[in-house]
N, C-alpha and C positions, 0 to 999 in steps of 0.2 A: 611611751608605754600605754595600751590600751587601759582605759578605766574597767575595773572588776564591779559588778553589780551583786552584792551579796545582802543576805537576809540579815537584819539588826538582831541582837540578841539581848533581851531583857533580863537582868539578874535582881529579882526583888530581894529585899534586906531581909523580909520576913522568913521566906523559904530557901533561898539561894539555889532555887531550881530555874534553869535556864529557860527562857520562853522565846521561841522565836515571834518574831512581828509578822505580821500579814500585812501586804501593802494593798492599799484601797485602790480599785479601779473601777471600771465602768461595769465589770460584772458582779462587783460586791452588792449583796442586796441590801436593801435599806439605805445606807448612806454612801454610795459609791461616788467616785470622782467623777466630776463633769468638767468641762472648760468653764463653766459658770463658777464651779468651786475654787478651781484655780485663780479665776479673776478676783473673786471674792476674797480669797487669801491674800494674794499680792496686793489688792487695794487696802485691806484693812491692816495688813502687816508687812510694810515694805521692809522692814529690816531682815525679813526671811529670805531677801535677795541678797546674794554675796557679791555686791557691787564693789566693795573694796578689792576683791580680788580680780576684778575685770577691768575697772578703770577708777582709782581713789578719787579723781577729779570730782565724780559724780556722786560720792557719799552722801549721805542723809537727805534723800530727796523727800519731797511731801507729795501724799496722794492728793491730786485735785479732783479728778472725776474716772468714772467708766465711760466707755462708749463715746468717747469725744469725736463729734462729727466732722469729718475732712472730704473733699471732693474724692479722695481715693476710697472712702469708706470709714466706719468708725474704729477708732483705736481702743482696744481693749482696756487699758489703763493707762492714763496721762499722769505723770508726775513732773515735778520740777524742783531743784535745788533752790535754797534761799540766795544763792549767788546767779540764778537764771539760766542755769543749764537743763534743757528739757529732757526728760527720760521717757521713752515710748516702750511699752510692754505689748507683746501679742502672746496671747495664751493659748495653747494647742494640746489635744489629746494626741500624744505621738502615735497611737496605734492606727490613727486615721491616714491611709496612705496620701490622700489629696492634702492633708495637712502638711506632711513632710516634704511634699513636693513644691507647694506654692506658698510657704509661709514666709520664706526669706524675700522673695518677689513682691509680697503683700506689704512687709514691714519697710521695704525700701521706697515703695510708693508713697507710703504715709510720710516718711522723712522728706522725700522729694516734695510733696505739696507743702510740708510746713516750712521747707526754706523760703516759700514765697510768702510768707506771713510776716507781719509784723506783731510787737507785743498787743498791738489794738485789736487786731484779727483774733489773736489767741483769747484775748479778755472776753471779746465779743462771744466766741463759740463756747467757752466756759460759761459764760453767764446764760447762754441759752440752754446749755446742756443741764446745770445745777437749778435752773430756775430762779435766779437770784440777780438782783439790779447791782448798779456799781461795778465793784472790781472784785469779785469773788475769788479771782487767782490770787491776788496780792493778800486777801483777807485769810485765806487758808495757809498762805505761806508765815503770815504773821502769827498764826496759832502756834507754829512750830519755832519761829525766829521773830520774837516782837520787835526787835530793833531793826528789822529790813526797810531800808529807805525807799521809797516809792520811786522817786526820779531815777535813782541808781538802779533799782532793779528792773524798772521798765526798759531803760536804755540796754542793760545788760541782756534781758529777753531778746529784744530785737537783733541786737548784734549777735547772738548764739544763733538765732534762727537762721539769719542771712548768711552767716558763715556754715551753716550745716554741721554745727557742734552740737550733735546729740548723742546720747547713748541709746541704742536700740538693744532690746532684750526679748529673746525668743524664750519663752518658759513652758516647760512640757512636765507631765506627771511622771514619767518613766522613760527615758530616751534608750531604748535597749537596740533600736534599729533606725536608720535614715541620718545618722549624723555623718556618714560618708557621703551622701548624697548633697547634704547642706553644706559641707565643706567643699565640694566641688562646684556648687553653685557660687560660694564665696570666693572661689579661686578665680571663676570667670567674671567678678566684679571686685577685682583686686584694688582698683581706683578709689574705693569707698571713701567718703569724707567723714564718716561717722565712726564711733566707738561702737562695737557690736558684741554681744555675748551671747551664748547658748547655755540655759541653765535648767538643769533636771531637778524637779522638786517633788521627788515621790512623798508620798503620804502613807503613814504605817498608822495601824490601829493598835492602841494600848490596851491590856486586860481591863482596865477601868473605865473603858470608853474614850479617854482622851485620844489624841492625835498627835504623833511625832512627824515632824517635816524635816527631811534631811537633805539639803541643798548641794548639788553638785555643779561645778562649773565645767562645761565640756568643751568649750572653745572660747576664744576671746581674741581682741585686736591684736595681742602680741604676733599672732601668726598671719596678719593681714597688713597691708601698706596703707598707713593712716595720712591724711594729706587735709591740712586746714586751709580754706581759700578763703580770704578777706575780700568782701564786696563792698563797694561804696553805698551809702544809704539809698534806697529806691531801687536797688538791683536785687535779684533772687537768684538762687543757684539753679541751674538748667543743665540737662544733660548735654545739650548741643546747642549753641547760639545759632538761631536761624540767619541764614545770609539774606541780604537785602536783595530787592528784585533785580537789580543791574548786577549782580554777581551770579545769578542763576542761568545756566545753559538750559533753555527750554527742552531741548532735546534729552539731555541727561537727567534732567529733573523728572521728565515723563517716563524715562526707563525705570528710574528708582522707584517713582511710585507704583509702576505697574508690577516691578518685583514685590514691593509691599504687599500688594494687593493678592498676588500668586501664592505667597506663602502664609498669608493670612487664611486664604481659602484652603489650603493645603492641610493646615493645622485643624482645620474642622474635620478632617478625615483621619487624623492620626490618633490612634490608641495605643498605649504603651501596656504590656503585661507587667513589666517590673515597676513596682510601686516607689523603689527608690530613683528611678530615672527622671530628671527634671526635664520637662517639656520646654523646648525652646521657643523663643518669641520670634514673631515676623521680622524679616530683615528687608532692607533696601538695597541688599546686594544680591548676588546670583546664588546664593547658598545660604544655610542656616546649619547650626553645629550642635551636638548634644555631647556632652561632657562625659567621659568615661573614668572609673576610679583609679587614677594614677596620680602620683605626687606632683603638686605644683601645676596641675591641669594641664599634663604634657600629652594625653591621650584623648581622643575625641572622634566621632563620626562626621563626616561631612556630607550634608546631602544637598545636591546642586540641582541646578536647571541650565542646560547648555541651550541658549536663545536659538543659535544658528543651527544646530542639529536638531531642535525639537526632541531634546535628549533629557531625562531626568534619570538620577542616580544616587548610590550611597556608596562611599569608600571610608575605609579605616584611615585616620590621619594620626601624627605624632610629632612631636617638637624633636629636632635632631639630638643625638648623643643625650638621651634622656631615658627616665623609666618607662616612658611611652613607647618609645622605640624600642627597647629592649622587649617590651611585651609583644609589640608588633612583629619582630623577627621570631619571638617564641610561637606565636600563633601561626606564622607562615610554615614554620618547622613541622608543625602538626597538621598539614593542610588537607591530607585525605580525610582525617576526622572532621575538620572545619567546614569543608567542601560540603559534606554530608549533612552537617548540621545547618548549613545555610540553605539547603533545598536543592543543591546541585547546579545552580544557573550563575552563582558568583564566580568571578575569574581571579586567580592569582598572578601577578606580573611584576615587574619591576620597574621602578622609575627613580632616576637619579641615585641609583646605587642602592635602593631601599624597597622592599616588597610592598605591593599594592594589592590589597584585597577589596574588589568593588563589584558591583551589579549596576547594571543600567539597563534602559527601556527606552527606544526610539518610538515617540508617538505623535508623530506629524498628522495633521498641524495641533499644536497646543491650543489654539484658538478656537478650535471646534470644541463647543460645550460637551458633547459625548466623549471624544477623545481625550479631553481635558479631566475629565472626571474619571475615567477609566485609568489614566495616569496617575492621578492623585491615590485612586484605590491600590494600585500596583505599588506605588511608592511607600504609602502609609505600611503596608504589608511587609515590604523589604525592610523598612526602617526599625519595624518593631522586632522581626527576626535578627537583624544585625545586632540590636541592643541585647537580646536574650542571648545571643551565642558570644558577642565579644566582651560584655560586661563581666561575667564571671571569670573569662579567662584573663583579661587584663587585670583585675584584681588580684588573680592567682599568680600570675607571672611577676608583678611588680615586688611581690614579697622577697624574691630572691635577688632584685636588682641591686648592684653595689656600684654606686658612683664612681667615677674615676679619682683614685686616691682618698676616697672615703669608705665609710662603714655601710653595711646593706642598708636599704631603706626601712626593713623590718625591725 
């Protein structure tokens, strides 16, 4: 069931007259909500976070500092439980399209960097941030839990960092849009080793000038596959183990590096109109993908380069026997309208018994800088058009999808 966002009503005991409460936002004159407002609120009042609803194991965290420096950038709010479990909070104004699109990738980068730390690394960076010598991390935890044992706490912190056992919280002022795009991104990272929650934290103004905070949990790790990996002391969590020099095929490795360079360069050309569409990351493969709004990540756009043909292109993809395939077939059935919306150059064909909607350009040779730039410009424009046309159609079609033997997805 979709969450409904309604206006709270205050019933004063003195008058009994209902007073609708106004939500504070960036446009509120005087004391509007900024990202700093949310950050200060979370840091000063960690109990405003509905952590017990997301993962009870992380209940009762202690605020340590704001803007904790990491190689991936500063963490908005860093907390830790007396049992040594780290909590990372990223605060965003959800009306910012770039925030909605990039925030998940940012908080995952923080977690990856922290998984390479020990308690000593964390202690050092906390000391630098708060300007205190000794172990301010432990000192602040002891303010809330005086009986915290130093050796046991430090060992637990190191162990939890190395295992990637974090709670990641993305907190926004009023998430009325963008949750769908974030959910798509999470589907693309379904192998997360962390607990993660999306929290809406709207702030309302009371007639006497006080503020009312009404936390809502929008998503949590119950919908994600969670895995904990135990690593020996001295090892860190990494996305991929680098092969030894003797295992590398120089020709294959050179091709992978060239692909990575190609897609990195292409992404500098790509501009998306849709603020909810997550931008892909560079790949060492011959393609990159953009997830579309279908359940379980079953619909996406494939953007590819055919090295032998000097061809670039984009086509609609889906998992077999899924909501994504249902949407693909529905789109193909309305091809006359879709073809027009795509500009008339895309083609509808059939492959392996399923419709294929694609557009391609031969731009030989792609090694020529001028032709390469022209190909990038063409491909970026076509990808943006495909997103604009396919995204709303996929979203609309999957509402009617009914899995075999199950209920409609809506």
